[in-house]
N, C-alpha and C positions, 0 to 999 in steps of 0.2 A: 504494500500499500504506500502510495506517495505521501510525503509530508505536505503540509500547507505551504511551506516555503518553496518546495519543488514545484507545486502547482502554480504558485504566483510567478516563478521564474519562467515557466512555460507560457503562461498567459501574457506576460510582458517581455517576451524574448527580444533581444537586440537584433536589429536588422542590419545587414552590411551597408556600408556607404555606397552610394550610386556613383557610376562614372560620369564624366562631364557630358558624354553623349546620352546617357540614360536620363540625366537631369534635363537636358534640352528637349528631349522627347516628352517627358512628364510635364514640363512647363506648358506645352501646347494644350494640355488638358485643363489647365487653370490659367487662362490668358491674362488675368488681371494681376498675377503674381510675377515677380522677377527674381533672378538670382544675383547674389553678390557674395563673392568669396565662397565660403562653405555654408551659405544660408539661402533660404528663400523668404521673401517678404511681400507684404502688401499693406498699404495704408487705406483705412476706411474712413470716410467723412460722414458726419452726422449733423443734423439740424440743431442739436443742442447737447450740452455736456452729459446730462443724465441718460440720454439715449445711448451714448457711447459707453457709459458705465454699465447699462443693462446688457449691451452687446458683450463686453468683457466678462460679465458674470456668466453669460451663456457659454461663451468660449471656454471659460475655466472648467465648467461642468464637462464639456466634451473632451477637454485635454485630460482631465482626471480619469475619464473612462478608459483612455488608451495609455495612461501613464506617461504622458508627454507634457512638457513644460515650456511653452512659448515665452519668448521675451516680448513683453507688452509695454508699449510707450503710449501714454495717454497725454494728449495735448489739446485741451479744451474740446473742440468738435472733431478731432482726429484721433484715431487709434491705429497705431502701427504694430503689426505682428511680424516677428522675425522668428523663423523656425530652422532648427538644426538639431541633429541628434548628437549631443555632446559625448555620449559614451562611444560613439563610432567616429567622432571627429569630422563629421560631414553631413551631408543631406542623405536621407534614407527614405524608403517608401512610407515610413511613419510620418515624415514631414508632409508628404503629399497627401496622406490620409487625413491629417488634421487640417491641411489647407482646404481640402474639399469640404470638410465639416464647417469650417469657418465661412466659406462661400455660401453654404446652405443656410447658415444662421443669418448671414448678412442679407440674403435674398428676402428674408422676412421683414427687413427694415427699409427695402427699396432705396438703397443708397448707391451713389456713383463710386466707381473705382478711382483712386488717386495714385498716380505712379509713385513707386518707392523712391525716396530721396537718394 
């Protein structure tokens, strides 16, 4: 019988870092995101501060479900998410999974995409 710690390791297993070519292909599936160094990112613009905070709360719930922790920068009406898999030292499938979840959450807010700075 597996211990609970073994089950958790399997549930949240580390994914290998993607190659530059794989990242480029994956980015085509999330066109509002861009890559920089070993990260992918997107800035979301909201009509008011509290809407952005609500968005961040929803993203945090999604991130916890997959044991992933985005860098989140809140600037009044803008929220910038930067994703990387620190344990792998680069971008993994897990980053793209969370990016898609973020886009899904953002679609409920009807907000425009803002290019990553």
